C-alpha positions in Angstrom: -23.1 -50.9 -7.6 -20.4 -49.4 -5.4 -17.8 -51.9 -6.8 -18.9 -51.2 -10.4 -18.5 -47.4 -9.8 -15.0 -47.8 -8.4 -14.0 -50.1 -11.2 -15.4 -47.6 -13.7 -13.3 -44.7 -12.2 -10.2 -46.9 -12.2 -10.7 -47.6 -15.9 -11.1 -43.9 -16.6 -7.7 -43.3 -15.0 -6.0 -46.1 -16.9 -7.4 -44.9 -20.2 -6.6 -41.2 -19.5 -3.2 -41.6 -18.0 -1.9 -45.0 -18.7 -0.5 -47.7 -16.5 2.8 -47.2 -14.7 2.8 -43.4 -14.9 3.0 -41.0 -11.9 -0.2 -40.5 -10.0 -2.6 -37.7 -10.4 -4.9 -36.4 -7.6 -7.9 -38.6 -6.7 -11.0 -37.7 -4.7 -9.9 -40.1 -1.9 -6.5 -38.5 -1.6 -8.0 -35.0 -1.6 -10.3 -35.8 1.2 -7.6 -37.5 3.3 -5.1 -34.7 2.9 -3.9 -33.1 6.2 -5.4 -29.8 7.2 -3.0 -27.5 9.0 -4.0 -25.1 11.8 -1.6 -23.2 14.0 -2.1 -23.2 17.8 0.3 -20.3 18.1 3.9 -19.4 18.8 5.6 -20.7 21.9 6.1 -18.3 24.8 9.7 -17.8 23.9 8.8 -17.1 20.3 11.1 -19.8 19.0 8.7 -22.5 18.0 5.4 -22.8 16.0 3.0 -25.2 17.6 0.4 -26.5 15.1 -2.0 -29.2 14.5 -2.7 -31.4 11.5 -6.1 -33.1 11.1 -7.3 -35.6 8.5 -10.4 -37.6 7.7 -10.5 -41.4 7.8 -12.9 -42.4 5.0 -13.6 -45.8 6.5 -14.7 -44.4 9.9 -15.9 -41.0 8.6 -14.1 -39.4 11.5 -11.4 -36.8 11.9 -8.1 -37.4 13.9 -5.4 -35.0 14.7 -1.7 -34.7 15.7 0.2 -31.8 17.2 3.7 -30.7 16.0 6.3 -28.1 16.8 8.8 -26.6 14.4 11.4 -23.8 14.8 10.3 -20.5 13.4 13.5 -20.7 11.2 12.8 -24.2 9.9 14.6 -27.4 10.3 11.8 -29.9 10.1 8.7 -30.5 12.3 8.6 -32.9 15.2 5.6 -34.4 16.8 4.7 -32.5 19.9 4.1 -34.6 23.0 4.1 -31.9 25.7 1.4 -29.8 27.2 0.4 -27.2 24.7 -0.9 -24.9 27.4 2.6 -24.7 28.9 4.1 -23.7 25.5 1.5 -21.4 24.0 0.0 -18.4 25.8 -3.7 -18.8 26.6 -5.2 -15.6 25.3 -8.3 -16.1 27.4 -6.3 -15.8 30.6 -5.4 -12.2 31.8 -1.8 -11.2 31.7 -1.7 -11.0 35.5 -3.0 -14.6 35.7 -5.9 -13.7 38.0 -8.8 -14.0 35.5 -10.0 -16.1 32.6 -12.7 -15.9 30.0 -15.0 -18.7 28.9 -17.8 -18.9 26.4 -21.0 -20.9 27.1 -24.6 -21.1 26.0 -27.2 -19.5 28.1 -30.9 -20.3 27.7 -32.8 -17.0 27.7 -36.0 -17.3 25.8 -39.0 -19.7 25.5 -39.0 -21.3 22.1 -39.8 -25.0 22.5 -43.3 -26.3 23.1 -42.1 -27.7 26.4 -40.8 -24.2 27.4 -44.4 -23.0 27.2 -46.3 -26.0 28.4 -45.0 -28.2 31.2 -47.3 -31.1 30.3 -45.8 -31.8 26.8 -42.2 -32.7 27.5 -42.0 -34.8 24.3 -43.5 -32.2 22.0 -41.4 -31.3 19.0 -42.3 -27.7 18.1 -40.8 -24.3 17.9 -42.8 -21.1 18.5 -41.5 -17.8 17.1 -42.7 -14.2 17.3 -40.1 -12.6 15.1 -37.3 -13.3 12.6 -33.9 -14.7 13.1 -35.6 -18.0 13.9 -32.8 -20.0 12.2 -29.2 -19.2 11.2 -26.9 -21.0 8.7 -27.8 -24.6 9.7 -29.4 -24.3 13.1 -32.9 -23.5 14.4 -32.8 -21.0 17.2 -33.8 -22.6 20.5 -33.7 -19.5 22.8 -30.0 -20.1 23.8 -27.2 -17.5 23.2 -23.4 -17.6 23.4 -22.1 -15.5 26.3 -18.7 -14.6 27.7 -18.2 -15.2 31.4 -15.5 -13.6 33.5 -14.1 -15.9 36.2 -11.2 -15.9 38.7 -8.5 -18.3 37.6 -9.5 -20.7 40.4 -13.3 -20.7 39.8 -15.2 -23.7 38.4 -16.7 -23.5 34.9 -20.2 -23.0 36.2 -19.4 -19.8 38.0 -18.5 -16.2 36.9 -20.0 -13.0 35.7 -22.0 -12.9 32.5 -20.5 -9.9 30.7 -23.6 -9.7 28.5 -25.9 -9.4 31.5 -28.3 -12.1 30.4 -29.4 -10.3 27.3 -30.3 -12.0 24.0 -27.0 -11.3 22.1 -24.3 -13.6 20.9 -20.6 -13.6 21.6 -18.9 -15.3 19.9 -21.0 -14.2 17.0 -23.0 -16.8 15.2 -22.5 -18.7 13.0 -18.7 -18.5 12.6 -17.4 -16.5 15.5 -14.6 -17.8 17.7 -12.4 -16.6 20.5 -11.1 -13.8 18.3 -14.4 -12.1 19.3 -13.2 -11.4 22.8 -9.8 -10.3 24.2 -8.0 -8.9 27.3 -6.4 -5.5 27.6 -2.7 -5.8 28.3 -3.1 -4.4 31.8 -5.7 -7.1 32.7 -8.3 -4.4 33.7 -10.6 -4.6 30.7 -12.3 -7.2 28.5 -13.3 -6.3 24.9 -15.9 -8.3 23.1 -17.7 -8.2 19.7 -21.5 -8.6 19.4 -24.5 -7.3 17.5 -26.8 -6.0 20.2 -29.9 -6.5 18.1 -32.6 -9.1 18.3 -35.2 -10.7 16.1 -36.1 -8.9 12.8 -33.6 -6.1 13.5 -30.8 -8.7 13.8 -31.7 -10.3 10.5 -31.6 -7.1 8.5 -28.5 -5.5 10.0 -24.7 -6.0 10.1 -24.2 -3.4 12.9 -21.8 -5.3 15.2 -19.9 -3.3 17.8 -16.9 -3.7 20.1 -17.8 -3.4 23.8 -15.4 -2.8 26.7 -16.1 -4.2 30.1 -14.2 -2.6 33.0 -13.5 -5.2 35.7 -13.2 -2.6 38.5 -16.3 -0.5 37.8 -18.3 -3.4 36.2 -19.4 -0.9 33.5 -19.8 -1.7 29.8 -19.0 0.9 27.1 -19.7 0.7 23.4 -16.4 1.7 21.7 -17.7 1.9 18.2 -21.2 3.3 18.6 -20.8 5.8 15.8 -20.1 3.2 13.1 -23.2 1.4 11.6 -21.5 -1.5 9.9 -19.3 -4.3 11.0 -16.7 -3.7 13.8 -14.7 -6.8 14.4 -11.3 -8.4 15.3 -10.1 -6.0 18.1 -6.4 -6.3 18.9 -4.2 -4.5 21.3 -0.6 -3.7 20.7 1.9 -4.7 23.4 1.7 -1.1 24.7 -2.1 -1.0 24.8 -3.1 0.8 21.6 -6.3 -0.6 20.1 -6.9 -1.5 16.5 -9.8 -3.3 14.7 -11.4 -4.0 11.4 -14.4 -1.9 10.3 -16.9 -1.8 7.5 -18.9 1.5 7.4 -22.3 0.7 5.8 -25.0 -1.2 7.6 -26.4 -4.1 5.7 -23.4 -4.5 3.4 -21.5 -7.6 4.4 -18.8 -7.2 1.6 -18.1 -3.5 2.2 -14.5 -2.3 2.1 -12.8 -3.6 5.3 -10.4 -1.1 6.8 -8.0 -1.0 9.7 -8.9 1.5 12.4 -6.4 2.6 15.1 -7.5 4.4 18.3 -4.9 7.2 19.0 -5.2 9.6 22.0 -6.6 12.3 19.8 -9.1 10.1 18.0 -9.5 7.2 15.6 -7.4 6.9 12.4 -8.4 4.8 9.4 -5.1 3.5 8.2 -6.3 2.0 4.9 -9.0 4.6 4.0 -7.1 5.8 0.9 -5.9 2.4 -0.2 -8.1 0.8 -2.9 -8.5 -2.6 -1.4 -10.1 -4.5 1.4 -8.3 -6.2 4.4 -8.7 -9.8 5.4 -6.9 -9.8 8.7 -4.0 -8.1 10.6 -1.6 -8.3 13.5 0.5 -5.6 15.3 4.2 -5.6 14.8 6.2 -6.4 18.0 7.4 -2.8 18.3 4.0 -1.3 17.7 5.3 0.8 14.9 3.6 -1.1 12.1 0.6 -3.3 11.3 0.9 -6.3 9.0 -2.2 -7.4 7.1 -3.2 -9.7 4.3 -5.5 -8.8 1.5 -6.6 -9.8 -2.0 -4.6 -8.4 -4.8 -4.7 -9.3 -8.5 -6.1 -12.8 -8.1 -3.9 -13.7 -5.1 -3.8 -12.8 -1.4 -0.6 -11.2 0.0 0.9 -9.5 3.0 1.3 -5.8 3.4 2.7 -3.6 6.1 1.6 -0.1 7.0 3.1 2.3 9.5 1.1 3.4 12.5 1.0 7.2 12.6 1.9 9.2 15.6 -1.1 11.5 15.1 -4.1 12.0 12.9 -2.3 14.3 10.5 0.3 11.7 9.5 -0.5 9.7 6.4 0.7 6.2 5.9 0.9 4.2 2.7 0.9 0.3 2.5 3.8 -1.6 1.3 3.4 -5.1 -0.2 5.8 -7.6 1.4 5.0 -11.0 -0.3 4.7 -11.5 -4.0 4.1 -14.6 -6.2 1.5 -16.9 -7.6 0.1 -18.1 -4.3 -2.0 -16.9 -1.4 -0.8 -15.9 2.1 -4.2 -16.7 3.6 -3.4 -15.9 7.2 -0.9 -14.3 9.6 -0.2 -16.4 12.7 2.4 -14.2 14.5 5.7 -12.4 14.4 9.2 -13.5 15.5 11.8 -10.8 15.0 12.2 -10.1 11.3 9.9 -12.9 10.4 6.1 -13.4 10.1 4.7 -16.9 10.5 2.0 -17.3 7.9 -0.3 -19.7 6.1 0.4 -20.2 2.4 -1.4 -22.2 -0.3 -1.8 -22.3 -4.1 -4.0 -24.2 -6.5 -1.7 -27.2 -6.5 -1.0 -27.3 -2.7 -3.1 -27.2 0.4 -2.3 -24.8 3.2 1.1 -25.1 5.0 2.9 -22.8 7.5 5.7 -20.6 6.2 8.3 -18.1 7.5 8.1 -14.7 5.7 11.0 -12.4 6.0 9.5 -8.9 6.3 12.7 -7.2 5.0 13.3 -9.3 1.9 10.0 -11.0 1.2 11.7 -14.4 1.1 9.6 -17.4 2.3 10.6 -20.7 3.9 8.3 -23.6 4.4 8.0 -24.8 8.0 5.3 -27.5 8.1 5.4 -30.5 5.8 1.9 -32.0 6.3 1.4 -33.1 2.8 4.8 -33.0 1.1 5.1 -36.8 0.8 1.7 -37.1 -0.9 2.5 -34.3 -3.4 5.9 -35.8 -4.2 4.0 -38.6 -6.1 1.4 -36.4 -7.7 1.7 -34.7 -11.1 1.1 -31.0 -10.8 -1.2 -28.9 -13.0 0.1 -25.9 -14.9 -1.6 -22.7 -13.6 -1.7 -19.8 -16.0 -2.7 -16.2 -15.3 -4.4 -14.9 -18.4 -5.6 -11.4 -19.1 -9.0 -11.3 -20.8 -10.7 -8.3 -22.4 -14.2 -7.8 -21.2 -17.2 -6.5 -23.2 -16.7 -3.0 -21.6 -13.0 -2.9 -22.4 -11.5 -3.9 -19.0 -8.7 -6.3 -18.4 -9.8 -9.3 -16.3 -7.5 -11.7 -14.6 -8.5 -15.3 -15.5 -6.9 -18.3 -14.0 -6.5 -21.2 -16.5 -5.7 -24.6 -15.0 -4.3 -27.3 -17.3 -4.3 -31.1 -16.9 -1.0 -32.7 -15.9 1.2 -33.6 -18.9 -0.9 -31.0 -20.9 -0.3 -31.4 -24.7 -1.3 -28.3 -26.7 -1.6 -30.5 -29.9 -4.6 -32.3 -28.3 -8.1 -31.1 -27.6 -9.5 -31.1 -24.0 -12.9 -30.7 -22.5 -13.1 -27.4 -20.6 -15.1 -26.1 -17.6 -16.1 -22.6 -16.8 -15.9 -22.2 -13.1 -18.3 -19.6 -11.5 -17.2 -18.3 -8.1 -19.6 -17.9 -5.2 -19.8 -15.1 -2.6 -20.6 -13.3 -4.8 -17.8 -11.0 -3.5 -15.4 -13.8 -2.6 -11.8 -13.5 -4.0 -11.0 -16.0 -6.8 -7.4 -16.3 -5.6 -4.9 -19.1 -5.5 -7.1 -21.0 -3.1 -7.2 -24.7 -2.5 -10.7 -26.1 -1.9 -11.4 -29.5 -0.6 -14.5 -29.7 -2.8 -14.1 -27.3 -5.8 -10.6 -28.4 -6.3 -9.0 -27.3 -9.6 -6.1 -29.7 -9.2 -8.6 -32.6 -9.1 -10.6 -31.3 -12.0 -7.4 -31.0 -14.1 -6.3 -34.5 -13.0 -9.6 -35.8 -14.5 -8.6 -34.4 -17.8 -10.3 -31.0 -17.8 -9.0 -27.5 -18.5 -10.6 -25.1 -16.0 -11.3 -21.5 -16.7 -11.8 -19.4 -13.6 -12.4 -15.7 -14.2 -12.1 -12.9 -11.7 -15.4 -11.4 -12.9 -17.0 -8.2 -11.6 -17.7 -8.5 -7.9 -14.4 -9.8 -6.6 -12.0 -8.1 -4.3 -8.4 -7.5 -5.3 -9.0 -5.2 -8.2 -10.2 -2.1 -6.4 -13.4 -1.1 -4.6 -15.3 -0.2 -7.8 -14.7 -3.6 -9.4 -15.7 -5.3 -6.2 -18.9 -3.3 -5.7 -20.2 -3.3 -9.3 -22.1 -6.6 -8.9 -24.5 -5.4 -6.2 -28.0 -5.0 -7.8 -26.6 -6.1 -11.1 -26.5 -9.9 -10.6 -27.4 -10.8 -14.2 -25.5 -7.9 -15.8 -21.8 -7.2 -16.5 -20.5 -10.1 -14.5 -22.4 -12.6 -16.6 -20.8 -11.0 -19.7 -17.4 -11.4 -17.9 -18.0 -15.1 -17.5 -18.7 -15.5 -21.2 -15.8 -13.3 -22.2 -13.5 -15.6 -20.3 -14.7 -18.9 -21.7 -14.9 -17.4 -25.3 -11.4 -16.1 -25.1 -9.9 -19.4 -23.9 -12.0 -21.4 -26.3 -10.2 -19.7 -29.2 -7.2 -21.9 -28.4 -6.8 -25.0 -30.6 -6.5 -27.3 -27.6 -10.0 -26.4 -26.3 -12.7 -28.7 -27.6 -15.6 -26.3 -28.1 -18.0 -29.2 -28.4 -17.2 -30.3 -24.9 -17.7 -27.3 -22.6 -19.3 -27.4 -19.2 -20.3 -24.7 -16.6 -20.1 -25.3 -12.9 -20.5 -23.3 -9.6 -21.9 -23.1 -6.1 -23.9 -20.5 -4.1 -23.7 -17.4 -6.3 -21.8 -19.6 -8.7 -24.8 -21.9 -8.6 -27.1 -19.0 -9.3 -24.8 -18.1 -12.2 -25.2 -21.6 -13.6 -29.0 -21.4 -13.4 -28.9 -18.0 -15.1 -26.5 -18.9 -17.8 -28.5 -22.1 -18.6 -31.1 -19.9 -20.3 -28.7 -17.7 -22.2 -25.5 -19.5 -23.1 -26.4 -19.7 -26.9 -25.4 -23.3 -27.1 -21.9 -22.9 -25.7 -22.2 -25.5 -22.9 -23.0 -29.2 -23.0 -23.6 -29.5 -19.3 -24.3 -27.5 -16.1 -23.6 -28.2 -12.4 -25.2 -26.0 -9.7 -24.6 -26.6 -6.0 -26.8 -24.7 -3.6 -27.6 -22.1 -6.2 -30.4 -19.4 -6.1 -33.1 -20.3 -8.6 -36.1 -18.2 -7.5 -35.4 -14.8 -5.9 -38.9 -14.5 -4.5 -38.8 -17.7 -2.6 -35.2 -17.0 -1.7 -36.2 -13.7 -0.1 -39.0 -15.4 1.7 -36.8 -18.1 3.3 -33.2 -17.0 3.6 -32.0 -16.0 7.1 -29.6 -13.1 6.7 -31.9 -10.6 5.1 -29.3 -7.8 5.0 -27.6 -9.8 2.2 -30.6 -9.9 -0.2 -31.7 -6.4 0.8 -28.4 -5.0 -0.2 -27.6 -7.1 -3.3 -31.0 -7.2 -4.8 -32.2 -3.8 -3.7 -35.0 -4.8 -1.4 -38.2 -6.8 -1.1 -40.1 -8.3 -4.1 -43.3 -6.5 -3.0 -41.7 -3.1 -3.2 -43.0 -2.2 -6.7 -41.6 1.4 -6.6 -38.0 0.1 -6.2 -36.6 -0.1 -9.7 -33.4 -1.9 -8.6 -35.3 -4.6 -6.7 -37.9 -5.2 -9.4 -35.1 -5.6 -12.0 -33.6 -8.3 -9.7 -36.9 -10.2 -9.4 -37.7 -10.0 -13.1 -34.7 -9.6 -15.4 -32.2 -11.4 -13.1 -34.4 -14.2 -11.8 -33.5 -17.6 -13.2 -37.0 -19.0 -12.7 -38.4 -16.5 -15.2 -36.3 -18.0 -18.0 -36.4 -21.7 -17.2 -38.5 -22.3 -20.3 -35.3 -21.6 -22.3 -33.3 -24.4 -20.6 -32.3 -27.1 -23.0 -29.1 -28.6 -21.6 -28.4 -31.3 -19.0 -28.0 -30.1 -15.5 -26.9 -31.6 -12.2 -28.4 -29.9 -9.1 -26.9 -30.3 -5.7 -28.7 -29.2 -2.5 -28.0 -29.3 1.2 -31.0 -30.1 3.4 -29.7 -27.9 6.3 -28.7 -25.0 4.1 -30.7 -22.0 5.5 -28.7 -19.4 3.5 -29.9 -20.9 0.2 -32.7 -23.0 1.4 -33.8 -26.4 0.2 -36.6 -25.1 -2.1 -34.1 -23.5 -4.5 -32.6 -26.8 -5.6 -35.9 -28.7 -5.5 -37.7 -26.1 -7.6 -34.9 -26.2 -10.2 -34.8 -29.9 -10.4 -38.6 -30.2 -10.8 -38.6 -27.6 -13.6 -35.9 -29.5 -15.4 -37.6 -32.9 -15.0 -41.0 -31.6 -16.1 -39.5 -30.2 -19.3 -37.8 -33.5 -20.1 -34.3 -32.2 -19.6 -31.6 -34.7 -18.6 -31.1 -33.8 -14.9 -30.1 -35.3 -11.6 -30.6 -34.2 -8.0 -27.9 -34.9 -5.5 -29.5 -34.2 -2.1 -27.6 -34.1 1.2 -30.2 -34.0 4.0 -27.7 -33.4 6.8 -25.3 -31.0 5.1 -25.5 -27.2 5.1 -24.2 -24.7 2.5 -21.1 -26.9 2.5 -20.4 -30.7 2.5 -18.5 -31.5 5.7 -18.8 -35.2 6.1 -15.8 -37.1 4.6 -18.0 -39.9 3.1 -20.5 -37.4 1.8 -17.7 -35.5 0.2 -16.5 -38.6 -1.5 -20.0 -39.2 -2.9 -20.1 -35.6 -4.0 -16.8 -36.0 -5.9 -17.8 -39.2 -7.6 -21.2 -37.9 -8.7 -19.6 -34.7 -9.9 -17.2 -36.5 -12.2 -19.7 -39.2 -13.2 -22.0 -36.4 -14.4 -19.2 -34.7 -16.4 -18.2 -38.0 -17.9 -21.8 -38.6 -19.1 -22.5 -35.1 -20.4 -19.2 -33.5 -21.3 -16.5 -36.1 -22.1 -18.9 -38.4 -23.8 -20.8 -35.9 -25.9 -23.0 -38.6 -27.6 -24.8 -39.2 -24.2 -25.6 -35.5 -24.0 -29.0 -35.4 -25.6 -30.5 -32.4 -23.9 -34.2 -31.9 -24.1 
C-alpha cells in the first residue's frame, strides 16, 4: 500500500510538471529542511553562534549542528568549540558567583500511589480542582521552580526562589529561560509566574514579575497593580527594567505593550501606538528599544526612544520594510541588529539588519542549496473589499510557472489563533509553498481578528466568532474567484484550530462554493469544548462565558448562533477531519463528534487521528503521513471533481 501511494504521488508530479523540469517542493523536503535557532552573539559581539536541526525521516529523529558566522557576513563555518566559552550564559550572574537552574519539584499528591502506599502499580489521578491538565500533559503534582545556587554547588542544592509553593516558572506549557533573569549588579533575580492555583489558575492570565533580593532573601511583586500578563523582563546595561504587559485579565490576545520603569514611575512606551508588540531588546546605549510587531500582513522591526521622564512622548519608527517577516530579534552589534527573517517561500534564516538604513544581509545559509533547485511561488498582496466596506489584505499564492490562461483549483485558507497574524510565515505543516507546488492557488485573508491592522480590527472577533470574520473569508474567496484562472468548480476550504472551527462553521453556510473541507483540531461543539478545554480564560473571553449562563446574551449567541454542531444537518460536502489524541486545548471529542455526524449523514468523510500528537503534529513520520493524506484528500475531492459526490 505504501509503495502504491508513493508511486501515485510520483505520477501526480510527472503529469503536473513534466519530466526533466526543475523541482517543486515535496513533503519529504519540507520536513527535512533545516530549522535555525540562534544560541546568541559571541562575547566580543563579532560572531553569531547558531544551531541548525533537521529530521531524519528514516529514523524519525532530530539531529543538529552548530555554526558561527561573522555579524557582517562572509559565510558560516561549522562551530567545533565550546559554546559556553563563546556565548554568555544568561543564567550565571555577572559577577560569576551565582547561577540559576530550573527543575521540577513534587509538591502535591495526585497519583493513587501518592495517597495509598500499598498500590504502587495503580494508574489513577485524583483531583479536587481545575488545571488538572494543560496543553498535552496531565498534572502530576510537580511544578517547575527556579533555584539559586553558588557557582560551585551541585545541581541538587540551592535555594528554591518560589518557596515550595504550587506555581510554575518557567511558565507552562511554553515558558523557557526568558522567564527568569539576573539584574546587572548580580544582587537580584527576576522571574515570571502566575501565583494562582487550581480553578483560579485556569480562568486567569494574571502573571506577574517577581524580584528576589539575594541579600535580604525577600521577594517583591513588581507588577502587582496590573491584572493581565506581565512577561519578558529585560534590563538595560545600566539597570533600567522593561517588560511586556497586557492589561486585561483573561484576555490572552490583548494589546501587548512595552513598559519601562523610570525613577519616577512606569511608562508605557507603546500606549498610543495602534499595534501589539511581539518581542523587544534594549539598544546597547540604553537610549532606544527595538521591537518586532505585526504590520499590514507582515512582521517588522521598529525602534522607539526611551524617554528621560514620564512627560516625554516617544513615537515608534519602522526600520525594516518588505514582503517578509522579521520574526525575532537576537541581539545588537553596533549599527546592526541580528534578526530572524522568513517569507512564504523560505524558512527562517539569520540576517543582519542595519538600523540606520534598513538594509539586510543574510548570514546563515541553512537551506540555500535546497532552495536553489526549487521553483518558487509567486506571492501577491491583494486588497479585498469586505461586506462592511473595509480594505482587507489577502495573500494569494500561485503555483510555480503559473499560467493565467489556465484554470487552477483554489483553496481558501482559514487562519487559527483566532488572533494570530497571517503574515509572511513559513509553516512546516500548513505550508503555502507546498500547496502551490501541488498545483493549487491559495487564498489567505487577514480577516477580522488578526493583529497588524490596529487594535479595533484585532479585537472585533471576540464574542463574534461566526460574524463579520466569516463574511471576510467569503469576501476573499469570492473576490479572487472572479479571476479567469480560478476554477470555481474546484474550490476547497482548509484550516486548523480556530481555522478548523471556521471550516466546520462554513460547511453549513457556504452556498455550494466549496467542493471539499479539511479541519484540523477544530472546535465543533462549543458546549463540550467549554466542558473539556483547559485554559478557560480563553473561552470565557472569546465566547462571553459559560453555556449555563442564560442571562448572558453574548455567551448564548456563541452557543447557539455560532455553534457548528447546531447546523450540522446542513452539511453536504466531503470533509477530512484531523484530530490529535493529546490535544487538551481542543480536546479529542471535537474531532470525533464531527466525524461521527458526517458519517451518520452519509457524507464522504475521513478521520485522520494522531493518538500521540497534541494541537500540533511534531513527529517527522507523522508529519509525512499528514502531508500525504492532506493532498490525497484534495486530489480525490477537489482536483478530481467527479469523485466528489457529497451526500
